[in-house]
C-alpha positions as CSV (number, residue, x, y, z in Angstrom):
1,M,0.0,0.0,0.0
2,H,1.6,3.3,-1.1
3,T,1.4,5.8,1.7
4,G,3.8,8.6,1.1
5,G,4.9,11.6,-0.8
6,A,3.0,14.5,-2.4
7,P,0.1,13.7,-4.7
8,D,1.2,13.2,-8.3
9,P,-0.2,15.2,-11.3
10,E,-2.9,12.6,-11.9
11,H,-4.0,12.9,-8.3
12,L,-4.2,16.7,-8.6
13,A,-6.3,16.3,-11.7
14,I,-8.6,14.0,-9.7
15,L,-8.8,16.7,-7.0
16,S,-9.7,19.3,-9.6
17,R,-12.6,17.2,-10.9
18,A,-13.8,16.5,-7.3
19,L,-13.8,20.2,-6.5
20,D,-15.8,20.9,-9.7
21,R,-18.4,18.3,-8.4
22,L,-18.4,19.8,-5.0
23,N,-19.0,23.3,-6.3
24,E,-22.0,22.3,-8.4
25,V,-24.2,22.7,-5.3
26,F,-23.2,26.4,-5.0
27,A,-23.6,27.2,-8.7
28,A,-27.0,28.9,-8.3
29,L,-25.6,31.5,-5.8
30,P,-25.0,35.0,-7.1
31,A,-21.4,35.7,-8.0
32,A,-19.2,37.1,-5.2
33,P,-16.0,38.1,-6.8
34,E,-13.0,37.4,-4.6
35,H,-11.3,40.7,-5.6
36,T,-13.7,42.5,-3.2
37,R,-11.9,40.9,-0.3
38,P,-8.7,42.8,0.8
39,E,-6.7,39.5,1.3
40,A,-7.6,38.4,-2.2
41,A,-5.6,41.3,-3.7
42,A,-2.3,39.3,-3.9
43,P,-1.4,38.7,-7.6
44,A,-0.5,35.2,-8.8
45,I,3.2,36.2,-9.1
46,A,3.2,37.1,-5.4
47,L,1.5,33.8,-4.4
48,Q,4.1,31.9,-6.4
49,A,7.0,33.7,-4.8
50,V,5.7,33.1,-1.3
51,L,5.0,29.4,-1.9
52,Q,8.4,29.0,-3.4
53,E,9.9,30.5,-0.3
54,T,7.7,28.3,1.9
55,A,8.9,25.3,0.0
56,T,12.5,26.3,0.6
57,R,11.8,26.7,4.3
58,M,10.1,23.3,4.4
59,Q,13.2,21.7,3.1
60,D,14.5,21.9,6.6
61,N,12.9,18.6,7.4
62,F,13.8,14.9,7.5
63,P,12.4,12.8,4.6
64,Y,9.5,11.5,6.8
65,H,7.8,9.9,3.8
66,H,10.8,7.8,2.7
67,P,11.6,4.3,4.0
68,L,15.0,5.5,5.0
69,Y,13.2,7.5,7.6
70,A,12.9,4.8,10.3
71,G,12.9,7.0,13.4
72,Q,9.9,8.5,15.1
73,M,6.2,7.7,14.6
74,L,5.8,9.6,11.4
75,K,3.7,7.8,8.9
76,P,2.8,9.7,5.7
77,P,-0.9,10.1,5.0
78,H,-2.3,8.2,2.1
79,A,-3.0,10.2,-1.1
80,V,-6.8,9.7,-0.7
81,A,-6.6,11.4,2.7
82,Q,-4.5,14.2,1.4
83,L,-6.9,14.8,-1.5
84,A,-10.1,14.5,0.6
85,Y,-8.6,16.9,3.2
86,A,-7.7,19.4,0.5
87,M,-11.1,19.2,-1.1
88,A,-12.9,19.7,2.3
89,M,-10.7,22.7,3.0
90,S,-12.4,24.5,0.2
91,V,-15.5,24.5,2.5
92,N,-13.4,24.5,5.7
93,P,-16.1,22.8,7.9
94,N,-16.1,23.0,11.7
95,N,-17.3,19.8,13.3
96,H,-18.3,21.5,16.6
97,A,-21.8,22.1,15.5
98,L,-24.0,21.0,12.6
99,D,-24.4,24.6,11.5
100,G,-20.7,24.6,10.7
101,G,-20.1,21.1,9.4
102,R,-23.2,19.3,8.4
103,A,-21.9,16.8,5.9
104,S,-18.5,16.4,7.7
105,S,-20.3,15.7,11.0
106,A,-22.2,12.9,9.4
107,M,-19.0,11.5,7.9
108,E,-17.3,11.7,11.3
109,R,-20.1,9.7,12.9
110,E,-19.8,7.0,10.2
111,A,-16.0,6.9,10.5
112,V,-16.1,6.7,14.3
113,A,-18.7,3.9,14.1
114,G,-16.3,2.0,11.8
115,I,-13.4,2.4,14.3
116,A,-15.7,1.2,17.1
117,A,-16.7,-1.8,15.1
118,M,-13.0,-2.7,14.7
119,F,-12.9,-3.0,18.5
120,G,-16.1,-5.0,18.7
121,W,-18.4,-2.2,19.8
122,D,-21.7,-1.4,18.0
123,A,-23.2,1.5,20.0
124,P,-20.5,3.5,21.9
125,L,-20.2,7.2,22.5
126,G,-17.3,8.6,20.6
127,H,-15.9,11.3,18.4
128,L,-12.7,12.5,16.7
129,T,-10.2,14.8,18.5
130,S,-7.2,16.8,17.5
131,G,-5.0,14.0,18.7
132,G,-4.3,11.3,21.3
133,T,-3.5,13.7,24.1
134,M,-6.9,15.3,23.9
135,A,-8.6,11.9,23.5
136,N,-6.9,10.6,26.6
137,L,-7.7,13.8,28.5
138,E,-11.4,13.2,27.8
139,A,-11.2,9.5,28.8
140,L,-9.4,10.3,32.1
141,W,-11.8,13.3,32.8
142,V,-14.7,10.9,32.5
143,A,-12.9,8.4,34.7
144,G,-12.4,11.1,37.3
145,R,-16.1,12.0,37.2
146,L,-17.1,8.4,37.8
147,H,-14.6,7.7,40.5
148,P,-13.7,11.0,42.2
149,K,-10.6,11.1,44.4
150,R,-9.6,7.6,43.3
151,R,-6.2,7.1,41.7
152,I,-5.5,6.5,38.1
153,V,-2.6,4.1,37.5
154,A,-0.6,3.4,34.4
155,S,2.7,1.6,33.6
156,E,6.0,3.5,33.8
157,Q,6.2,2.8,30.1
158,A,2.8,4.4,29.4
159,H,2.9,7.7,27.6
160,Y,4.0,10.6,29.8
161,T,0.8,12.4,28.9
162,H,-1.2,10.4,31.5
163,G,0.9,11.8,34.3
164,R,0.5,15.4,32.9
165,I,-3.2,15.0,32.3
166,T,-4.0,13.7,35.8
167,E,-2.0,16.7,37.2
168,V,-4.1,19.1,35.1
169,L,-7.3,17.3,36.2
170,K,-6.1,17.1,39.8
171,I,-6.6,13.3,39.9
172,P,-4.2,11.2,42.0
173,F,-1.8,9.2,39.7
174,Q,0.5,6.3,40.3
175,A,3.1,4.8,37.9
176,I,3.3,1.0,38.0
177,A,6.6,-0.9,37.4
178,H,7.1,-2.8,34.2
179,D,8.8,-6.1,33.3
180,A,11.7,-6.8,31.0
181,Q,9.4,-6.7,28.0
182,A,8.2,-3.2,28.9
183,R,4.7,-4.5,29.8
184,M,2.9,-3.5,33.0
185,D,4.1,-5.8,35.8
186,M,1.1,-7.7,37.3
187,S,2.6,-8.1,40.7
188,A,3.2,-4.4,41.0
189,L,-0.3,-3.7,39.8
190,Q,-1.8,-6.0,42.3
191,A,0.2,-4.4,45.1
192,A,-1.2,-1.0,44.1
193,L,-4.8,-2.5,44.0
194,D,-4.3,-4.0,47.4
195,V,-3.6,-0.6,48.9
196,G,-7.0,0.4,47.5
197,E,-8.6,3.6,46.1
198,V,-7.7,2.8,42.4
199,G,-10.5,4.0,40.1
200,T,-9.0,3.4,36.7
201,V,-6.2,1.3,35.2
202,V,-4.7,2.6,32.0
203,V,-3.7,-0.3,29.8
204,T,-1.3,0.5,26.9
205,L,-1.7,-1.6,23.8
206,G,1.4,-0.4,22.0
207,T,3.7,1.7,24.1
208,T,5.3,4.6,22.1
209,A,8.8,3.8,23.4
210,A,9.1,0.1,22.8
211,G,5.8,-1.0,21.2
212,A,5.0,-3.2,24.2
213,V,1.5,-4.6,24.7
214,D,0.2,-4.7,28.3
215,P,-1.4,-8.0,29.4
216,L,-5.0,-7.0,29.2
217,P,-6.5,-10.5,29.8
218,Q,-4.8,-10.7,33.3
219,I,-5.9,-7.1,34.1
220,L,-9.5,-8.0,33.2
221,R,-9.3,-10.8,35.7
222,L,-8.1,-8.4,38.4
223,R,-11.0,-6.1,37.6
224,E,-13.4,-8.9,38.5
225,R,-11.9,-8.8,42.0
226,Y,-11.2,-5.1,42.5
227,G,-13.9,-3.4,40.4
228,F,-11.9,-0.7,38.7
229,R,-12.4,0.9,35.2
230,I,-10.1,0.0,32.4
231,H,-9.0,2.6,29.9
232,V,-7.0,1.4,26.9
233,D,-4.5,3.8,25.4
234,S,-3.9,2.4,21.9
235,A,-3.2,5.7,20.3
236,Y,-0.3,4.2,18.5
237,G,-1.1,0.5,18.4
238,G,-4.9,0.3,18.2
239,Y,-5.2,-0.6,14.5
240,Y,-3.1,-3.7,15.2
241,R,-6.4,-5.3,16.3
242,L,-6.6,-6.2,12.5
243,A,-3.2,-7.8,12.1
244,G,-3.1,-11.5,11.7
245,N,0.6,-12.0,12.6
246,L,0.8,-11.0,16.2
247,A,2.4,-13.2,18.8
248,P,-0.1,-15.0,21.1
249,Q,0.3,-12.6,24.1
250,A,-0.4,-9.5,22.0
251,H,-3.1,-11.2,20.0
252,A,-4.9,-12.2,23.3
253,A,-4.7,-8.6,24.5
254,Y,-6.3,-7.2,21.3
255,E,-9.0,-9.9,21.3
256,A,-10.0,-8.8,24.8
257,I,-10.3,-5.1,24.0
258,S,-14.0,-5.1,23.6
259,E,-14.3,-5.8,27.4
260,V,-12.8,-2.4,28.5
261,D,-14.5,0.8,29.3
262,S,-12.9,3.3,27.0
263,I,-10.4,3.3,24.1
264,V,-8.2,5.9,22.4
265,V,-6.7,5.4,19.0
266,D,-5.0,7.9,16.6
267,P,-5.9,7.7,12.9
268,H,-3.0,10.0,12.3
269,K,-0.5,7.3,13.4
270,H,-1.4,4.0,11.7
271,G,-4.7,5.2,10.1
272,L,-3.0,7.0,7.2
273,Q,-4.3,10.4,8.2
274,P,-2.7,13.8,8.4
275,Y,-2.2,15.4,11.8
276,G,-4.2,15.9,13.8
277,C,-6.8,13.2,14.1
278,G,-7.4,11.2,17.3
279,C,-10.4,9.3,18.5
280,V,-12.0,8.5,21.9
281,L,-14.6,5.9,22.5
282,F,-16.7,5.0,25.6
283,K,-18.4,1.7,25.8
284,D,-21.2,3.1,27.9
285,P,-22.9,6.0,26.0
286,S,-24.5,7.3,29.1
287,V,-21.2,9.0,30.1
288,G,-22.4,11.7,27.6
289,R,-24.2,13.2,30.6
290,F,-20.9,14.6,31.8
291,Y,-20.5,16.7,28.7
292,R,-24.0,18.2,28.9
293,H,-24.0,22.0,28.3
294,D,-25.9,24.5,26.3
295,S,-24.7,26.9,23.6
296,P,-27.8,28.7,22.3
297,Y,-25.9,30.5,19.6
298,T,-24.2,27.3,18.3
299,Y,-26.7,24.4,18.6
300,F,-29.8,26.1,17.2
301,S,-29.7,24.7,13.6
302,S,-30.7,21.1,14.3
303,K,-32.3,19.0,17.0
304,E,-29.9,16.2,16.1
305,L,-26.9,15.6,18.3
306,H,-24.1,18.1,17.7
307,L,-20.6,16.6,18.1
308,G,-19.7,19.6,20.3
309,E,-22.2,18.3,22.8
310,I,-20.1,15.2,23.4
311,S,-16.6,16.8,23.2
312,L,-14.5,18.9,25.5
313,E,-13.0,20.5,22.4
314,C,-14.9,23.2,20.6
315,S,-13.8,24.0,17.0
316,R,-12.4,21.0,15.3
317,A,-11.4,20.5,11.7
318,G,-14.2,18.9,9.7
319,A,-11.7,18.2,7.0
320,A,-10.0,15.6,9.3
321,A,-13.3,13.7,9.4
322,V,-13.7,13.9,5.6
323,A,-10.2,12.6,5.0
324,L,-10.7,9.7,7.5
325,W,-14.1,8.8,6.0
326,A,-12.7,8.8,2.5
327,T,-9.7,6.6,3.5
328,M,-12.0,4.1,5.2
329,Q,-14.0,3.8,2.0
330,C,-10.8,2.9,0.1
331,F,-9.4,0.7,2.8
332,P,-12.1,-0.9,5.0
333,L,-11.0,-1.8,8.6
334,Q,-11.2,-5.6,8.1
335,R,-8.8,-8.5,8.8
336,G,-7.1,-9.8,5.7
337,G,-7.8,-6.6,3.7
338,A,-5.2,-4.2,2.2
339,F,-5.1,-2.0,5.3
340,A,-4.5,-5.0,7.6
341,Q,-1.8,-6.4,5.2
342,G,0.0,-3.1,5.5
343,L,0.2,-3.4,9.3
344,E,1.4,-7.0,8.9
345,A,4.2,-5.8,6.6
346,C,5.3,-3.3,9.2
347,R,5.5,-6.0,11.9
348,E,7.4,-8.3,9.5
349,A,9.9,-5.5,8.9
350,A,10.4,-5.1,12.6
351,L,10.9,-8.8,13.2
352,E,13.4,-9.0,10.4
353,L,15.5,-6.1,11.7
354,H,15.4,-7.5,15.2
355,R,16.5,-10.9,13.8
356,R,19.5,-9.3,12.2
357,V,20.4,-7.3,15.2
358,S,20.1,-10.3,17.5
359,A,22.5,-12.4,15.3
360,D,25.2,-9.7,15.0
361,A,28.0,-9.5,17.6
362,R,28.1,-5.7,17.2
363,F,24.8,-5.2,18.8
364,L,22.7,-5.8,21.9
365,A,19.1,-6.6,21.1
366,G,16.1,-5.4,23.1
367,P,12.8,-7.3,23.5
368,T,11.3,-9.0,20.5
369,P,9.0,-6.5,18.8
370,E,5.3,-7.0,19.6
371,L,4.2,-4.5,16.9
372,D,6.6,-2.5,14.7
373,I,9.1,-0.8,17.0
374,V,12.7,-2.2,17.4
375,V,15.0,-1.3,20.3
376,W,18.7,-2.2,20.3
377,A,22.2,-0.7,21.0
378,P,25.8,-1.0,19.8
379,R,27.7,-3.3,22.2
380,G,29.8,-1.7,24.9
381,A,31.4,-2.6,28.2
382,S,29.2,-0.3,30.3
383,A,25.9,1.4,30.3
384,S,27.5,4.8,29.8
385,E,29.6,3.5,26.9
386,V,26.6,1.9,25.2
387,S,24.7,5.2,25.6
388,A,27.6,7.2,24.0
389,R,27.9,4.7,21.1
390,S,24.1,4.8,20.5
391,Q,24.2,8.5,20.1
392,A,27.3,8.3,17.8
393,V,25.6,5.6,15.6
394,F,22.5,7.7,15.5
395,E,24.5,10.7,14.1
396,A,26.6,8.5,11.8
397,A,23.5,6.8,10.3
398,A,22.0,10.3,9.6
399,R,25.2,11.0,7.5
400,E,24.2,7.8,5.6
401,D,20.7,9.2,5.0
402,L,19.3,6.7,7.5
403,H,17.3,8.4,10.1
404,L,16.8,6.5,13.4
405,A,15.8,7.6,16.8
406,V,17.4,7.3,20.3
407,A,15.5,6.6,23.5
408,S,16.5,6.2,27.1
409,F,15.3,3.0,29.0
410,P,15.7,1.8,32.5
411,R,18.1,-1.0,33.5
412,A,15.2,-3.3,34.2
413,M,14.5,-3.6,30.5
414,F,17.8,-5.4,29.8
415,P,18.6,-7.9,32.6
416,H,20.4,-10.1,30.1
417,W,22.8,-7.5,28.8
418,P,26.4,-8.2,30.0
419,L,27.1,-4.6,31.1
420,Q,28.8,-2.8,33.9
421,W,25.8,-0.8,35.1
422,D,27.4,2.5,36.0
423,A,24.1,4.2,35.2
424,E,20.4,3.2,35.9
425,R,19.3,4.1,32.4
426,V,20.8,3.4,29.0
427,T,20.4,5.2,25.7
428,C,19.4,2.9,22.9
429,L,18.7,3.1,19.2
430,R,15.0,2.9,18.4
431,S,13.3,2.4,15.0
432,C,9.6,2.7,14.2
433,L,9.0,0.7,11.0
434,M,5.6,2.1,10.4
435,K,5.6,2.1,6.6
436,P,4.7,-1.1,4.7
437,E,7.5,-0.4,2.4
438,H,10.0,-0.9,5.2
439,R,9.6,-4.7,4.7
440,E,11.3,-4.4,1.4
441,W,13.8,-1.8,2.7
442,V,15.2,-3.7,5.7
443,G,18.2,-4.9,3.6
444,E,19.1,-1.3,2.6
445,I,18.5,-0.1,6.2
446,W,20.8,-2.8,7.5
447,T,23.6,-2.0,5.0
448,R,23.6,1.7,6.0
449,L,23.3,0.8,9.7
450,A,26.3,-1.5,9.4
451,R,28.4,1.1,7.8
452,A,27.5,3.7,10.4
453,T,28.2,1.2,13.3
454,D,31.5,0.2,11.8
455,A,32.6,3.8,11.5
456,V,31.7,4.4,15.2
457,L,33.4,1.3,16.5
458,A,36.5,1.9,14.4
459,A,36.8,5.4,16.0
């Protein structure tokens, strides 16, 4: 599945025809010449000059769309999403209220229903957000309303946003230790539950640091005894529910996801969407009562539900909903389909890179990838030496046009590494192989990584 780069000339021609079709509905309106608007006075030559300068400024970026970019979670939007977003921007709908985004609100509801169905839910409350942070904020806000003054707990490997959000919401928070696979440690969780006053457990299905999948089935069994809510943060990993090549532990976690209370997933990560597009879902639609408010100058145009009535955000880009809806028409969220095959290709790429790292004496391998993130480091005698070499390889790889990432992990992640632990944390190399094309590019990535590593070790 091609995901990257700018639309080609044929795509732009398709967009032009789609805009013609869209504008047919406005053809009966009296002409309103743009030259009457002060900001429309810029001549074409000025627009061209500014856009050329803009393009030059934008050259100061890494090649996020290319398979040799294998660093952070930056997956290029599919052409259908780019084109649908651009088309919708000619109307610039606002999905806060139906008065500002009638068609795009309907498309958002359909797209959100499709995402919910992927998780096995048929009638949840949910909507799109500007990203995973806002989606998680809403989920934890509802959790706090349902269990006031009770703690929210999450793994130490969960996204840092949970600690920040609970601080903003003034909800007690506790980080739970993790095991050597970066999954939430069940003994540590049970110890926290035994203390009492835990209202919600945040379960991460796909940590953003190592791609770890928390053991949801075991946490569900603990819920039967302790009665807490479960919020799943799958902002990065949620779409892997569709993949057919997960290991048994991860597969079991995704199979159990329909039993939780709320879910967050980001279509702008694996869902082929441009930033920003997140999604929050609540299994119990009655939590909508916490959002209840009135806006007599906003919600007057229809007695139907306005999306702003079930969202903490106000103005939101309707174009994001249009782009997501269009993408889901091209690539339905079903196991075995083209979209799912793309996810499976990403995991295959990660497993292959991990296999090569594990077999090479120059490297220390991290946990076997559960999704598509690989963690490893160049071999060294001590934690500090490994950290320094990781940074050096990162910089040397960039000179080879191979763009990786570095990340700091605790000693507990690597009990098998034969190191002198002169520091409690170690800096590692990290690679997010989020493009299906990465499967075919692992050989080239490896060649450039080997050259960069040899240069560092020789120095």
